C-alpha angles and dihedrals in degrees: 000000000000117000091231135031111286144195118252113214111196117208117194126213092256094048100072099144127108092216093058115128096251092056101041096090097027116143116210089204096060111012132087118211107213121202124166139177105219126187090217090069092044095054111031077098115004098251122211111277090237092055093051093047092046095050096044092049092046090048093051092048090048091050090050090052092050090051089052087054090057101261125140103236121193103201123180118195122213093250096043106130090227094052108113094191106242138078091238093054094044093048090048091051092048093049091055096044097047099032089234120200096196145359123231121193136161113241110270125238095239129068094221090060094046089053088051094048092050090063094054100085092059093038097049100031094230130101114271115202114199110194128201113261099247096184089093123081093224116049119218093249090049092052092048090053091049093047094048090055093059138070093221141012113248124165095215092059091047091048092054090049091052093046090056095040094055099028093238120163088352131135123186090342094307132097115268109254093025100272138067099231135035093185092127088066093051102069105083117155117251120275109207090198092066116121104206120197117259113254118258108265138187135207110240115250126213093278092052093045090053090052093048090055090046091054092046089056101041103029103036091131095053124108120267137027137269099211115136097003105196107156127134111257101177133058092245090055093046088054088054090054090051092049092048090053094049092047102038111021111024095074090064098028097096099051095051103027093116097039125109124199126183112258092006101105098165107035108170097325120134099238089207102111093097090052093046094048094051095046103253088116129031126220097236095052090050092049093047091050090055091046090051090053089055094048091047090051090241094124133023123251095247090058095043095045093045091051095045090048089060091057106029093034115029101024096049092039095050091050090052092049090051096054092040093058107032138150097016092047092075092061099051117121109167096177096039090240111184111161122125121251109265116245093239090072083074102032104032087222101144135113090231101101095203093053094044091050094049094047095045095051089045089055092048101040108014084236142105124158124249098267093050089050096044107031101031112026097024095039092054091050090050095049095046096044100241113178111265094229091056092049093046092049090051094051091046090050102047109041126078092213096048122122122155095249091062101028101049101055092040092052103033095034105034108022101033104022084219090148092059094239109319088157108346116084095211141358113281092232119153141170127228090277091076093049090047091050094050100037145033092228095105093061092071100028124122088231127065114238091201091061113085100189137010135065093298096047122112104260091223088066100060094029089058094056092041088055092048092048099046094046096047095118090057100041114027094086091055105106091217090056097054095099097054090050092049088053091046091053091055094056119107121246089246092056093047090050091051091050091051094046095047093045095049091047092049094045092048090061096051114109 
C-alpha cells in the first residue's frame, strides 16, 4: 500500500499504449496502474478463444513493461482467488486497498462501458476523470463538428478532409496522383497461382503459454481454437508484423484486396487490425510507414492509397459514426429482419463453399478479410433477413479485432443496411455472380453459380432477387437501386414464382 493517497489509473485491454492519455502524466512515485482480467468482459459475448488469449497475453506483457519502467502495477489475473469478475468490483477493491483519491481512465471504445464508467464517481465517492482517447486521428468532438456541418455522412468526403487535415498523400495541397481514390484499380480477379508470403509469426513465451492454458480451462466452450497460437503480443513484435507487411505484402495489396482464393485466408492483407485496435500500433505510424514505401518506390500508389484509406478513411469514419449515433444505433432494424442465425455460422457445415471457407478460417484464425465479412457472411445475413442483433453479436464474438465501435457500424450500417442509410447509399446486396467474379470458390462448390433457380442453383442468386422483391417499398425510390428494379420488372411471372419458391424452401430449412 502507498504511504499517501494515490491516483489509480485504469488501463483496459484495448488500451495497450504508453502514450495513451491516462498514462501521459502518470507519476511512478504516487500512481497505481490498475489492469485486470475480468470474466464479465470475456463473456458478455463469448469471445473467440484466440482473442481472449491474445489480449490477456498482450496485457501481461504490457504490465511487465510498465513495471520495468518503474511503475507500480496492480494486475489481477482471471483466476486470481480475489478477482470478483467485474470492473466495478475490482475498482472498488483497489480503492480500498490503496486509499485512492481519484480514478483516471481513458474513454473506452464501447458505449456500454462508458455508461458504466460514468456511474463510478457517485458509486465510489471519489473523482473519476475520463479522458478522450487520443490514439485516433479524429477526436470525437472533431468528428461531431465535421458531421454537423454536412447534409449527409459520406466516407469519401471525410477521407478527403482527413487527408488535408493531416497532410497525408498530399502534394502542393492536392492528392498525389491527381485523384483521391484508386479503388477502381484495386479489384483484380483472383489468381489461384499466387504465392502469398506467409504471415509473420512468433513462438509463444512462458507468459503466453500460461494464458493459453488459462483460456483452455475457463473458456473451453467458446468459439474457435487455440492450436498453433503465433500472434504478436508485444509492441516490438507488432512493429515486426507491420514491417513485414510493408516489405512483403503491400506492393500487391491493392490489386488483390477484394479477391478471395480457396485455402488462402490472408492473401496480401496487413493482419494488423488486432494490434491497431488494442493499442500496440498507432494509426499515424502505420500510415507514415505506407507513405514511406510509396516515396521509396517500394509500393505502388494504388496499394498505398487503398491501404491508407482503410485506416485514415474507414476506421476513423466508422468510429465517428458509432459515437454520433449511440445508443439508439444498436436497435435499428430498417428491414424488420427477425430470423435466427443459422447454425453453420458456428460450424461451417454448409454446402455453400464461400460460407464454409469464411466460417472455417474464422474459427481457426479469428480472421476474415473485409470482402469475406461484407460480401459473403454479411451479404448472406442481409439476403436471408437475419436479425441485426444476432449478426452483430456473432461478428463481435468471432473476430480478434472486433470491438463494438468498429463492428456495429460496419455490420449494421454496411453489411445489413439496418440503419436505413445513415452513411451507406444502398444495401451491399449481391448475387452469386459477384462472389464468382472475386473468388474461385464457385469452381468447387456444390451449387452452380450459373443456375439462377432450382435445386442446383447458387442460393445467393434467388435469395438476392427475393430480397429485392420483398423490400421494394423500402428500396425502389433509392436512385442506386433503380437498375435492379428495372431488371426485376422485366422478369416473367414463371421466373418470379421460381425465385419465391426456391427462396421460401431454402429459408424454411435454416436453423
